C-alpha positions in Angstrom: 60.0 79.5 94.0 63.8 79.6 94.0 65.5 82.0 96.4 68.8 83.6 96.9 70.2 83.8 100.4 72.5 86.7 100.9 74.5 87.4 104.0 75.2 91.2 103.7 77.9 93.1 105.7 76.3 95.9 107.7 78.2 98.6 109.5 77.6 102.3 110.2 80.7 103.7 111.9 78.7 106.6 113.3 76.5 104.3 115.4 77.8 100.7 115.4 80.6 99.5 117.6 81.2 96.5 115.3 80.1 95.1 112.0 77.5 92.4 111.6 76.0 90.3 108.8 72.3 90.3 108.1 70.8 87.5 106.1 68.2 88.2 103.5 66.1 85.9 101.3 65.3 87.2 97.8 63.2 85.6 95.1 65.5 84.4 92.3 65.0 85.5 88.7 66.8 84.0 85.8 69.8 86.2 84.8 69.7 87.9 88.2 72.9 89.8 89.2 74.2 90.6 92.6 73.2 94.2 92.1 69.6 93.0 91.5 69.7 91.2 94.9 70.9 94.3 96.6 68.3 96.5 94.9 65.5 94.0 95.9 66.7 94.1 99.5 66.8 97.9 99.6 63.4 98.3 97.8 61.5 95.5 99.5 63.1 94.4 102.8 65.5 97.0 104.3 65.6 100.5 102.9 68.6 101.4 105.1 71.0 99.2 103.2 73.7 101.4 101.7 75.6 100.4 98.4 76.7 102.2 95.3 75.8 101.8 91.7 75.4 104.0 88.7 75.5 102.7 85.1 74.5 99.0 85.6 76.7 98.0 82.6 80.4 97.7 83.7 81.3 101.2 82.7 81.5 103.2 86.0 82.9 100.7 88.5 81.0 102.2 91.4 79.3 98.9 92.4 82.5 97.0 93.4 82.0 94.6 96.3 83.3 91.4 97.6 81.1 88.4 96.6 82.0 85.1 98.4 85.5 86.5 99.1 86.3 87.7 95.5 86.2 91.3 94.2 83.4 91.7 91.7 81.3 94.3 90.0 77.8 93.7 91.4 76.2 94.8 88.1 78.0 92.0 86.2 78.3 89.2 88.7 75.6 86.5 88.5 73.7 85.9 91.7 74.3 82.6 93.4 72.0 80.6 95.6 74.1 81.5 98.7 76.3 84.6 98.8 78.3 86.6 101.3 78.4 90.2 100.1 81.0 92.5 101.7 82.6 95.9 101.1 85.9 96.1 99.3 88.8 95.5 101.7 91.6 98.0 102.6 89.4 101.0 102.2 87.6 103.0 104.9 83.9 102.0 105.2 81.5 104.9 104.9 78.5 102.6 105.6 77.6 99.0 104.8 79.0 98.3 101.3 80.0 101.9 100.6 83.7 102.5 100.8 85.8 105.7 100.6 87.9 105.6 97.4 89.4 109.1 97.7 92.9 107.9 98.5 93.1 105.8 95.3 91.5 108.6 93.2 94.1 111.0 94.6 97.0 108.6 93.7 95.8 108.6 90.0 95.4 112.4 90.0 99.0 112.8 91.3 100.6 111.0 88.3 101.1 112.3 84.8 99.5 109.5 82.7 100.6 111.0 79.4 103.7 111.5 77.3 105.6 114.8 77.0 107.1 115.2 73.5 110.8 115.9 73.1 110.3 117.0 69.5 107.5 118.4 67.5 105.7 116.1 65.1 106.9 116.0 61.5 103.5 117.3 60.2 100.4 119.0 61.7 98.0 117.4 62.3 100.0 114.3 63.2 98.6 111.1 61.7 97.7 108.7 64.5 96.7 105.3 63.1 94.7 102.7 65.1 97.2 100.0 64.4 99.8 102.0 66.3 97.7 101.8 69.4 96.5 98.2 69.3 98.9 97.2 72.2 97.3 99.9 74.4 93.7 98.7 73.9 93.7 96.3 76.9 95.0 99.1 79.1 92.1 101.4 78.0 89.6 98.8 79.3 90.3 99.8 82.9 87.3 101.5 84.4 89.0 102.5 87.6 86.7 100.4 89.7 89.5 99.9 92.3 88.8 96.2 92.6 92.5 95.5 92.0 93.6 98.3 94.4 91.4 97.0 97.2 92.8 93.4 97.1 96.4 94.2 96.3 98.5 92.8 99.1 101.0 95.7 98.9 98.2 98.2 99.5 97.2 96.1 102.5 100.4 97.0 104.3 100.2 100.6 103.1 103.7 100.8 101.6 104.1 104.5 100.6 106.5 103.7 97.8 103.8 101.9 95.8 100.9 103.7 94.2 98.9 100.6 93.3 97.9 98.5 90.2 95.3 100.9 88.9 97.8 103.7 88.9 100.4 101.6 87.1 97.8 100.8 84.4 97.2 104.5 83.9 100.9 105.1 83.6 101.3 102.2 81.1 
């Protein structure tokens, strides 16, 4: 039987003095995702493992983690034979793979990601055609998973004048 070996970052700031990695072996299933590996560990090996997920279909962004040094959504990333799974960087760790995203959420709430009209439309209701918004479609694909925010080198140095890439996407 094929197996996945996952070294998972473990840290509870309320009890641990330093982080550690625990290695788990999980039976591999065809099409398995990183989230499936984490769920198997939690359900069958170590119920204390903390991680977030919700929709399991790339809509909510809550399952963001680092997989082999790259920011990924655990629900979409294919499981590899050997993986290192870590929390997103540059964010406070709540426990294990769970990070605090409040700072980034606040940045987005503190902007005005909409246009304010100077003049009233020529007619009411105003006709809004899909072709007029085609250029904006890629920007609407952002699910605010904060993967880009966590690995942005400017956020790493905490420059107060920069609100981060996810905020800029909202403004665009």
